[in-house]
MARVO-108576 format. One record per residue (C-alpha): residue in one letter; z, y, x. Coordinates in steps of 0.05 Angstrom, whole numbers. Example, Ala and Ser with C-alpha at 12.3 -4.5 7.8 and 13.67 -1.06 7.14 Angstrom:
BEGIN
+---+--------+--------+--------+
: r :     pz :     py :     px :
+---+--------+--------+--------+
: a :    156 :    -90 :    246 :
: s :    143 :    -21 :    273 :
+---+--------+--------+--------+
% end
This chain:
BEGIN
+---+--------+--------+--------+
: r :     pz :     py :     px :
+---+--------+--------+--------+
: m :   1675 :  -3524 :  -3360 :
: k :   1718 :  -3528 :  -3298 :
: k :   1685 :  -3594 :  -3280 :
: n :   1616 :  -3563 :  -3287 :
: l :   1635 :  -3502 :  -3244 :
: a :   1664 :  -3547 :  -3190 :
: l :   1599 :  -3587 :  -3190 :
: l :   1558 :  -3523 :  -3185 :
: l :   1599 :  -3498 :  -3126 :
: a :   1595 :  -3565 :  -3091 :
: c :   1519 :  -3566 :  -3099 :
: s :   1513 :  -3495 :  -3073 :
: m :   1557 :  -3508 :  -3012 :
: m :   1518 :  -3571 :  -2995 :
: l :   1453 :  -3531 :  -2987 :
: g :   1420 :  -3560 :  -2924 :
: m :   1422 :  -3524 :  -2858 :
: t :   1372 :  -3533 :  -2802 :
: a :   1365 :  -3498 :  -2736 :
: c :   1300 :  -3459 :  -2728 :
: g :   1252 :  -3494 :  -2682 :
: g :   1284 :  -3561 :  -2698 :
: g :   1270 :  -3616 :  -2748 :
: g :   1301 :  -3629 :  -2816 :
: s :   1292 :  -3600 :  -2884 :
: t :   1287 :  -3525 :  -2898 :
: e :   1332 :  -3490 :  -2947 :
: t :   1295 :  -3458 :  -3005 :
: t :   1315 :  -3408 :  -3058 :
: a :   1267 :  -3395 :  -3116 :
: a :   1237 :  -3325 :  -3118 :
: a :   1247 :  -3283 :  -3180 :
: t :   1183 :  -3266 :  -3218 :
: e :   1166 :  -3228 :  -3281 :
: a :   1131 :  -3264 :  -3337 :
: a :   1139 :  -3220 :  -3399 :
: t :   1087 :  -3171 :  -3425 :
: e :   1104 :  -3116 :  -3474 :
: a :   1036 :  -3101 :  -3506 :
: p :    984 :  -3147 :  -3538 :
: a :    935 :  -3171 :  -3486 :
: t :    862 :  -3150 :  -3487 :
: e :    808 :  -3204 :  -3486 :
: a :    798 :  -3191 :  -3411 :
: e :    872 :  -3196 :  -3398 :
: k :    876 :  -3260 :  -3438 :
: a :    821 :  -3290 :  -3395 :
: e :    860 :  -3275 :  -3331 :
: a :    929 :  -3291 :  -3360 :
: p :    964 :  -3356 :  -3341 :
: e :    969 :  -3412 :  -3390 :
: e :   1031 :  -3415 :  -3434 :
: g :   1061 :  -3470 :  -3393 :
: e :   1050 :  -3431 :  -3328 :
: a :   1085 :  -3370 :  -3358 :
: e :   1143 :  -3413 :  -3379 :
: t :   1147 :  -3441 :  -3308 :
: e :   1149 :  -3371 :  -3279 :
: a :   1204 :  -3350 :  -3327 :
: e :   1243 :  -3413 :  -3310 :
: a :   1235 :  -3396 :  -3236 :
: g :   1263 :  -3327 :  -3248 :
: a :   1322 :  -3356 :  -3286 :
: a :   1334 :  -3407 :  -3231 :
: a :   1335 :  -3352 :  -3178 :
: a :   1387 :  -3313 :  -3217 :
: g :   1428 :  -3376 :  -3227 :
: d :   1423 :  -3393 :  -3153 :
: m :   1447 :  -3323 :  -3135 :
: d :   1507 :  -3328 :  -3181 :
: a :   1524 :  -3396 :  -3152 :
: l :   1516 :  -3368 :  -3081 :
: i :   1563 :  -3310 :  -3096 :
: e :   1616 :  -3358 :  -3123 :
: a :   1609 :  -3405 :  -3063 :
: a :   1613 :  -3346 :  -3015 :
: k :   1676 :  -3320 :  -3049 :
: a :   1706 :  -3390 :  -3044 :
: e :   1697 :  -3387 :  -2969 :
: g :   1729 :  -3319 :  -2970 :
: e :   1712 :  -3295 :  -2900 :
: l :   1654 :  -3271 :  -2858 :
: t :   1649 :  -3250 :  -2784 :
: v :   1592 :  -3205 :  -2763 :
: y :   1565 :  -3190 :  -2694 :
: g :   1529 :  -3123 :  -2699 :
: s :   1479 :  -3093 :  -2650 :
: c :   1465 :  -3029 :  -2689 :
: e :   1509 :  -2968 :  -2678 :
: e :   1582 :  -2983 :  -2694 :
: e :   1585 :  -2930 :  -2749 :
: y :   1530 :  -2965 :  -2788 :
: l :   1559 :  -3034 :  -2774 :
: s :   1628 :  -3013 :  -2799 :
: l :   1599 :  -2981 :  -2862 :
: a :   1555 :  -3041 :  -2878 :
: c :   1614 :  -3089 :  -2870 :
: k :   1660 :  -3047 :  -2913 :
: n :   1608 :  -3043 :  -2968 :
: f :   1599 :  -3118 :  -2967 :
: e :   1673 :  -3130 :  -2971 :
: d :   1680 :  -3080 :  -3028 :
: l :   1622 :  -3111 :  -3067 :
: y :   1644 :  -3184 :  -3062 :
: g :   1717 :  -3185 :  -3043 :
: i :   1701 :  -3226 :  -2980 :
: k :   1743 :  -3208 :  -2919 :
: t :   1693 :  -3183 :  -2868 :
: k :   1707 :  -3176 :  -2794 :
: f :   1658 :  -3148 :  -2744 :
: q :   1647 :  -3135 :  -2670 :
: r :   1596 :  -3089 :  -2639 :
: l :   1557 :  -3122 :  -2582 :
: s :   1489 :  -3106 :  -2553 :
: t :   1433 :  -3155 :  -2571 :
: s :   1432 :  -3188 :  -2503 :
: e :   1508 :  -3196 :  -2504 :
: v :   1503 :  -3231 :  -2572 :
: y :   1448 :  -3277 :  -2547 :
: t :   1488 :  -3295 :  -2485 :
: k :   1551 :  -3307 :  -2525 :
: i :   1521 :  -3353 :  -2577 :
: s :   1482 :  -3390 :  -2523 :
: e :   1547 :  -3405 :  -2487 :
: e :   1580 :  -3427 :  -2552 :
: a :   1526 :  -3480 :  -2560 :
: g :   1523 :  -3490 :  -2635 :
: k :   1596 :  -3471 :  -2649 :
: p :   1589 :  -3396 :  -2658 :
: s :   1650 :  -3351 :  -2665 :
: a :   1613 :  -3308 :  -2716 :
: d :   1571 :  -3323 :  -2777 :
: v :   1516 :  -3271 :  -2777 :
: w :   1479 :  -3222 :  -2732 :
: f :   1463 :  -3152 :  -2757 :
: g :   1418 :  -3100 :  -2726 :
: g :   1385 :  -3093 :  -2659 :
: t :   1315 :  -3107 :  -2636 :
: t :   1284 :  -3175 :  -2647 :
: d :   1265 :  -3198 :  -2577 :
: p :   1335 :  -3228 :  -2566 :
: y :   1332 :  -3256 :  -2636 :
: n :   1267 :  -3291 :  -2619 :
: e :   1299 :  -3320 :  -2556 :
: a :   1354 :  -3347 :  -2601 :
: v :   1302 :  -3377 :  -2648 :
: a :   1268 :  -3412 :  -2590 :
: d :   1336 :  -3442 :  -2570 :
: g :   1352 :  -3466 :  -2640 :
: l :   1412 :  -3419 :  -2648 :
: l :   1392 :  -3388 :  -2714 :
: m :   1392 :  -3420 :  -2783 :
: e :   1332 :  -3422 :  -2830 :
: y :   1346 :  -3390 :  -2897 :
: e :   1293 :  -3371 :  -2948 :
: a :   1322 :  -3307 :  -2977 :
: v :   1307 :  -3284 :  -3048 :
: n :   1308 :  -3211 :  -3028 :
: a :   1256 :  -3222 :  -2973 :
: a :   1206 :  -3213 :  -3030 :
: n :   1219 :  -3138 :  -3021 :
: l :   1195 :  -3135 :  -2949 :
: i :   1134 :  -3090 :  -2943 :
: s :   1099 :  -3140 :  -2897 :
: e :   1105 :  -3210 :  -2871 :
: d :   1107 :  -3178 :  -2801 :
: y :   1180 :  -3161 :  -2814 :
: k :   1206 :  -3232 :  -2816 :
: d :   1208 :  -3293 :  -2772 :
: p :   1154 :  -3343 :  -2794 :
: t :   1207 :  -3397 :  -2800 :
: n :   1257 :  -3352 :  -2838 :
: c :   1306 :  -3349 :  -2781 :
: w :   1312 :  -3273 :  -2782 :
: y :   1292 :  -3217 :  -2829 :
: g :   1275 :  -3145 :  -2812 :
: i :   1314 :  -3089 :  -2845 :
: y :   1287 :  -3028 :  -2807 :
: k :   1239 :  -3007 :  -2752 :
: g :   1242 :  -2954 :  -2698 :
: i :   1191 :  -2927 :  -2649 :
: l :   1201 :  -2929 :  -2573 :
: g :   1192 :  -2864 :  -2536 :
: f :   1225 :  -2808 :  -2496 :
: m :   1278 :  -2757 :  -2512 :
: v :   1277 :  -2695 :  -2468 :
: n :   1324 :  -2638 :  -2455 :
: t :   1280 :  -2577 :  -2465 :
: e :   1329 :  -2528 :  -2433 :
: e :   1335 :  -2569 :  -2369 :
: l :   1260 :  -2578 :  -2365 :
: e :   1251 :  -2502 :  -2371 :
: r :   1304 :  -2490 :  -2318 :
: l :   1271 :  -2539 :  -2271 :
: e :   1202 :  -2510 :  -2288 :
: l :   1177 :  -2578 :  -2309 :
: e :   1134 :  -2600 :  -2367 :
: a :   1156 :  -2658 :  -2412 :
: p :   1124 :  -2725 :  -2396 :
: k :   1068 :  -2745 :  -2445 :
: t :   1053 :  -2816 :  -2423 :
: w :   1090 :  -2876 :  -2393 :
: d :   1055 :  -2864 :  -2326 :
: d :   1080 :  -2792 :  -2325 :
: l :   1151 :  -2819 :  -2319 :
: t :   1136 :  -2844 :  -2248 :
: k :   1118 :  -2774 :  -2222 :
: e :   1161 :  -2754 :  -2163 :
: e :   1182 :  -2690 :  -2199 :
: y :   1225 :  -2731 :  -2246 :
: k :   1265 :  -2765 :  -2191 :
: g :   1337 :  -2776 :  -2213 :
: l :   1325 :  -2745 :  -2282 :
: i :   1313 :  -2807 :  -2324 :
: m :   1359 :  -2858 :  -2359 :
: l :   1340 :  -2926 :  -2387 :
: s :   1383 :  -2982 :  -2413 :
: n :   1400 :  -3046 :  -2375 :
: p :   1354 :  -3105 :  -2395 :
: n :   1412 :  -3152 :  -2381 :
: t :   1452 :  -3121 :  -2438 :
: a :   1403 :  -3083 :  -2483 :
: g :   1346 :  -3108 :  -2525 :
: t :   1315 :  -3038 :  -2520 :
: a :   1300 :  -3048 :  -2446 :
: k :   1274 :  -3119 :  -2459 :
: l :   1225 :  -3089 :  -2510 :
: l :   1202 :  -3038 :  -2458 :
: i :   1190 :  -3094 :  -2406 :
: n :   1150 :  -3134 :  -2456 :
: t :   1112 :  -3072 :  -2478 :
: m :   1091 :  -3053 :  -2408 :
: i :   1069 :  -3124 :  -2392 :
: q :   1027 :  -3126 :  -2456 :
: m :    997 :  -3058 :  -2441 :
: k :    986 :  -3065 :  -2366 :
: g :    988 :  -3139 :  -2350 :
: h :   1045 :  -3174 :  -2314 :
: d :   1035 :  -3155 :  -2242 :
: e :   1015 :  -3083 :  -2255 :
: a :   1076 :  -3076 :  -2300 :
: m :   1122 :  -3100 :  -2245 :
: e :   1092 :  -3048 :  -2198 :
: y :   1102 :  -2996 :  -2252 :
: f :   1176 :  -3013 :  -2258 :
: k :   1185 :  -3009 :  -2182 :
: a :   1157 :  -2938 :  -2185 :
: l :   1197 :  -2919 :  -2247 :
: d :   1261 :  -2944 :  -2215 :
: q :   1255 :  -2890 :  -2162 :
: n :   1266 :  -2838 :  -2218 :
: i :   1321 :  -2874 :  -2256 :
: n :   1390 :  -2843 :  -2249 :
: q :   1426 :  -2898 :  -2289 :
: y :   1413 :  -2959 :  -2332 :
: t :   1462 :  -2955 :  -2391 :
: k :   1495 :  -3015 :  -2424 :
: s :   1468 :  -3000 :  -2494 :
: g :   1398 :  -2982 :  -2517 :
: s :   1424 :  -2918 :  -2550 :
: g :   1461 :  -2897 :  -2486 :
: p :   1406 :  -2852 :  -2457 :
: s :   1398 :  -2814 :  -2523 :
: k :   1472 :  -2794 :  -2519 :
: m :   1463 :  -2765 :  -2448 :
: v :   1403 :  -2720 :  -2461 :
: g :   1435 :  -2665 :  -2504 :
: p :   1494 :  -2652 :  -2458 :
: g :   1446 :  -2650 :  -2398 :
: e :   1474 :  -2712 :  -2364 :
: c :   1402 :  -2735 :  -2360 :
: v :   1338 :  -2696 :  -2373 :
: i :   1295 :  -2753 :  -2400 :
: g :   1321 :  -2812 :  -2439 :
: i :   1279 :  -2873 :  -2456 :
: g :   1297 :  -2906 :  -2522 :
: f :   1286 :  -2907 :  -2597 :
: l :   1270 :  -2840 :  -2625 :
: h :   1314 :  -2848 :  -2687 :
: d :   1373 :  -2845 :  -2638 :
: g :   1345 :  -2778 :  -2616 :
: i :   1342 :  -2755 :  -2688 :
: y :   1416 :  -2770 :  -2695 :
: q :   1433 :  -2728 :  -2633 :
: i :   1390 :  -2670 :  -2658 :
: l :   1426 :  -2672 :  -2726 :
: q :   1492 :  -2672 :  -2689 :
: g :   1474 :  -2603 :  -2664 :
: y :   1435 :  -2616 :  -2600 :
: d :   1374 :  -2572 :  -2616 :
: n :   1354 :  -2575 :  -2543 :
: i :   1325 :  -2645 :  -2552 :
: a :   1251 :  -2657 :  -2564 :
: l :   1221 :  -2725 :  -2583 :
: v :   1159 :  -2752 :  -2549 :
: v :   1115 :  -2808 :  -2574 :
: p :   1076 :  -2832 :  -2512 :
: e :   1002 :  -2814 :  -2518 :
: d :    980 :  -2878 :  -2484 :
: g :   1012 :  -2921 :  -2538 :
: t :   1080 :  -2952 :  -2549 :
: s :   1115 :  -3005 :  -2590 :
: f :   1168 :  -3008 :  -2643 :
: e :   1230 :  -3049 :  -2654 :
: v :   1243 :  -3089 :  -2717 :
: g :   1318 :  -3086 :  -2729 :
: a :   1338 :  -3153 :  -2758 :
: t :   1392 :  -3196 :  -2788 :
: a :   1403 :  -3271 :  -2782 :
: i :   1452 :  -3329 :  -2792 :
: f :   1480 :  -3367 :  -2733 :
: n :   1467 :  -3442 :  -2735 :
: g :   1532 :  -3480 :  -2743 :
: c :   1570 :  -3420 :  -2770 :
: s :   1637 :  -3430 :  -2805 :
: h :   1620 :  -3393 :  -2870 :
: p :   1547 :  -3410 :  -2887 :
: n :   1549 :  -3388 :  -2959 :
: a :   1580 :  -3321 :  -2943 :
: a :   1528 :  -3315 :  -2888 :
: k :   1471 :  -3327 :  -2936 :
: l :   1500 :  -3276 :  -2984 :
: w :   1502 :  -3226 :  -2926 :
: i :   1427 :  -3236 :  -2914 :
: e :   1413 :  -3222 :  -2988 :
: y :   1458 :  -3160 :  -2983 :
: a :   1425 :  -3135 :  -2919 :
: l :   1357 :  -3141 :  -2952 :
: s :   1377 :  -3096 :  -3009 :
: p :   1388 :  -3021 :  -3023 :
: d :   1463 :  -3037 :  -3029 :
: c :   1462 :  -3041 :  -2953 :
: v :   1402 :  -3003 :  -2923 :
: d :   1404 :  -2942 :  -2968 :
: h :   1472 :  -2925 :  -2938 :
: a :   1448 :  -2926 :  -2866 :
: k :   1437 :  -2852 :  -2862 :
: e :   1509 :  -2840 :  -2884 :
: a :   1528 :  -2870 :  -2816 :
: g :   1476 :  -2830 :  -2777 :
: s :   1424 :  -2885 :  -2774 :
: y :   1355 :  -2856 :  -2790 :
: q :   1309 :  -2915 :  -2779 :
: f :   1247 :  -2927 :  -2821 :
: l :   1265 :  -2979 :  -2873 :
: v :   1220 :  -3040 :  -2885 :
: l :   1240 :  -3057 :  -2957 :
: s :   1196 :  -3034 :  -3014 :
: n :   1256 :  -3019 :  -3060 :
: a :   1294 :  -2979 :  -3007 :
: k :   1296 :  -2903 :  -3001 :
: q :   1269 :  -2877 :  -2936 :
: p :   1317 :  -2827 :  -2903 :
: e :   1287 :  -2757 :  -2910 :
: e :   1314 :  -2742 :  -2840 :
: a :   1267 :  -2792 :  -2808 :
: e :   1206 :  -2769 :  -2848 :
: t :   1221 :  -2696 :  -2831 :
: f :   1207 :  -2708 :  -2757 :
: g :   1139 :  -2737 :  -2773 :
: l :   1141 :  -2791 :  -2719 :
: d :   1074 :  -2825 :  -2711 :
: m :   1087 :  -2898 :  -2726 :
: n :   1012 :  -2912 :  -2720 :
: n :   1007 :  -2900 :  -2646 :
: t :   1034 :  -2970 :  -2631 :
: i :   1004 :  -3030 :  -2596 :
: d :    991 :  -3096 :  -2630 :
: y :   1056 :  -3125 :  -2603 :
: d :   1053 :  -3199 :  -2586 :
: f :   1119 :  -3226 :  -2614 :
: e :   1102 :  -3298 :  -2594 :
: d :   1092 :  -3280 :  -2521 :
: a :   1157 :  -3241 :  -2522 :
: k :   1193 :  -3300 :  -2554 :
: a :   1168 :  -3349 :  -2502 :
: n :   1174 :  -3306 :  -2440 :
: s :   1226 :  -3250 :  -2448 :
: a :   1279 :  -3285 :  -2405 :
: q :   1229 :  -3297 :  -2349 :
: y :   1202 :  -3226 :  -2353 :
: v :   1273 :  -3197 :  -2344 :
: e :   1282 :  -3241 :  -2283 :
: d :   1215 :  -3216 :  -2256 :
: f :   1237 :  -3144 :  -2269 :
: f :   1299 :  -3151 :  -2227 :
: e :   1262 :  -3189 :  -2173 :
: a :   1210 :  -3133 :  -2170 :
: l :   1264 :  -3079 :  -2162 :
: g :   1302 :  -3120 :  -2110 :
: s :   1240 :  -3129 :  -2068 :
: s :   1220 :  -3055 :  -2069 :
: a :   1224 :  -3016 :  -2004 :
: d :   1280 :  -2973 :  -2032 :
: s :   1315 :  -3026 :  -2074 :
: a :   1357 :  -3006 :  -2134 :
: d :   1431 :  -2996 :  -2125 :
: s :   1462 :  -3048 :  -2171 :
: s :   1519 :  -3001 :  -2188 :
: r :   1469 :  -2962 :  -2231 :
: f :   1463 :  -3021 :  -2279 :
: m :   1520 :  -3010 :  -2327 :
: t :   1552 :  -3070 :  -2363 :
: e :   1613 :  -3035 :  -2393 :
+---+--------+--------+--------+
% end
């Protein structure tokens, strides 16, 4: 028995790894399927039913998936450790890591970094990452990491619960766990005091009346701002988008380090209009800031896919794969709201937070976002953004771009 268990663990730990975008074999894990029926089949059902051998094959596949998961759990426990870089809010990151450690007895360390910080860090580490997995944050930096071969392919069993193929990388380098719509959060009391109406469109934000009243995140540190840059380029075209950002910059008071930074400034009145993900605004409202209103831009917007992924070359690959399975399960995502994260979940077996549904955000007023263009060009677009601001007549004061 011990010999067989050792052989099983060895086989599990030797599962192949390959960097996305590179050559080599792809890891596969069989998907669980149901083959049993409880009532006698009608003649019509018999005509459509698989042959006996096919049903046996499906049943065997389900058993193999369960066996593979058991083997993965044992191999992950043998490694005993996991390090997570998280780009969601720290409360959610901490809770998710604690739950994972409690479930599997694997010591789990974490560090909260913005998505761009994670991308920069693992790029510099060049295939020898100091963490095993990435959790949360918008996918544009993830896609840059895919293009650079920094993320590992892994075909997750629990990916079968994704509500759409849109919520995963085509090469299985990352998987979505939630989505959130990009928009504005406004301080209604301040707008009333200033005798201003709330902006309704992206172009409204460039009106002179909003000068100094707006906050956005820093695209050098936050994936939220990268998403906005890509969104404007896809909506307006490259050159017109750069002109737009030059005009918008005249009204920006500060570019915060994190994507959620502006949402935290609106309620206290430190800014009047914050650009970011509206679920962050929901959190602030539920914290007691009933002076915040949420605006979905009438001219269209985009949404983030919050993701999770394994770093290529990580020290604990089996624990990392088990993390992916965990992140794609209710064991993880159903607890998000306990930490004040009210994103829309993208798993069919997850429970949507009532708090998000209560606000009735229109997730249909979104553009057909071109993820491939973002993957190929995000880095260049960020450079173009800063070049545009630097060449404006009244160039941006670099001290407004927060990095701490």
